[in-house]
Phi, psi and omega in degrees: 000313179298320180297320180294318180295315179298320179297316180294314178299319177299318179295321180287320184274343181302312179296323179295316179296318179297316179297318180295317178296320178296318179296319178296319180295316178297319179297319179294320178295317178297318179295319179294319178295319179295319178295318178296320179295316178297320178298315180294322177297316180295316180298316179296319179294319179295317180298314180295318181292319178296314180297314182295320179295317180291323178294317178299316178301312181297316180290328174296317179298315179298318178302314182295322176296317181291322175296318179300320183269003180057042179231027182279128185246170177297326179298317178292325176299315180296319178297316180295319179296319178297318179294321179297315180294320178297317178301314180298316181295319180295322177295317180299320178294317182293332181303334184277343185227344183273144175291161185301326181298324178288318179295323177296316178298320179293320177297324178297320176293313184298326181299321178288312183299317181295319180295317180290322177299315179298318178297317180299319179294319178295317179298314181299323183274359180080022181240036182297144175287166181301127179081359181276114181227162175302323180297316179292324178293324176297320177296316179296325181294333178300335179295339180286333186300309178294331178290322175297317179296319179295318178299315179297319180299316179294322177297314180298317179298317179296330178275355178088015178276120181254141176270000000 
């Protein structure tokens, strides 16, 4: 009698147990997919932010050399403005998914780039502050290089890239 009851209960509960195990497996798969998607979003945002920051830095350096040599053109002005806007947009995108340590590193880079960009604009418009020259702005821009490297290092660490 006990054997018959256990057999019947086993038959009744087997589909429920199977269904529950399948649901757990699907939930685990969904969680793994979501984690992989978040990782890819973060990696893409870091790549874009790093590229935009470095491009802005490079164009600022080029701008200062051209200002120094009095050969700065409207085309270069437009390129620099486009790079500045791209840099701003990539930071805005990263704000939604990057941890605070990455955003702090990006702000540290941006503080140098923004200050040099403002100086370059003043120099270009003929409203340079006392002692503000392309040469001094180039020296100030050098401060961005270790900050760019630190930002990249922190991004790589957050993505699990080991040196």
